[in-house]
N, CA, C and O of each residue as an XYZ file, in Angstrom:
68
protein
N     118.260    120.001    119.526
C     117.154    121.460    119.137
C     116.499    120.845    118.090
O     115.553    120.172    118.499
N     116.685    120.816    116.581
C     115.698    121.171    116.120
C     114.328    119.738    115.713
O     113.311    119.750    115.020
N     115.149    118.435    116.741
C     113.857    117.493    116.810
C     112.483    118.167    117.713
O     111.281    118.238    117.457
N     113.397    118.645    118.980
C     112.270    119.353    119.949
C     111.536    120.184    119.416
O     110.389    120.264    119.855
N     111.889    120.946    118.462
C     111.419    122.679    118.181
C     109.968    121.189    116.617
O     108.810    121.227    117.034
N     110.070    120.484    115.627
C     109.832    119.666    115.143
C     108.158    118.792    116.439
O     106.989    118.710    116.064
N     108.619    118.393    117.629
C     108.036    117.714    118.139
C     106.571    119.573    118.449
O     105.370    119.592    118.182
N     107.025    120.183    118.764
C     106.177    120.851    119.559
C     105.389    121.784    118.116
O     104.357    122.327    118.510
N     105.634    122.016    116.816
C     105.550    122.118    115.782
C     103.930    121.523    115.016
O     102.837    121.911    114.604
N     104.946    120.093    115.258
C     103.763    118.979    115.520
C     102.570    118.593    116.017
O     101.615    117.937    115.602
N     103.002    119.447    117.502
C     101.634    118.465    118.493
C     100.924    120.000    117.962
O      99.712    119.858    117.799
N     101.336    121.194    117.709
C     100.854    122.483    117.604
C     100.034    122.217    116.684
O      98.895    122.008    117.102
N     100.174    122.142    115.563
C      99.502    121.459    114.440
C      97.885    120.506    114.828
O      96.725    120.883    114.993
N      98.435    119.395    114.848
C      97.411    118.064    116.123
C      96.863    118.839    116.755
O      96.737    117.962    117.609
N      96.321    119.788    117.256
C      95.886    120.948    117.702
C      94.818    121.928    117.601
O      93.686    122.297    117.914
N      96.358    122.189    116.691
C      94.881    123.499    115.969
C      93.830    122.306    115.063
O      92.838    122.966    114.753
N      93.730    121.483    114.759
C      92.864    121.180    113.877
C      92.516    119.938    114.313
O      91.670    119.284    113.703
């Protein structure tokens, strides 16, 4: 679960940038 959350958060940050 933590891995999935990390992937989502990482993707969100990239999209924001």
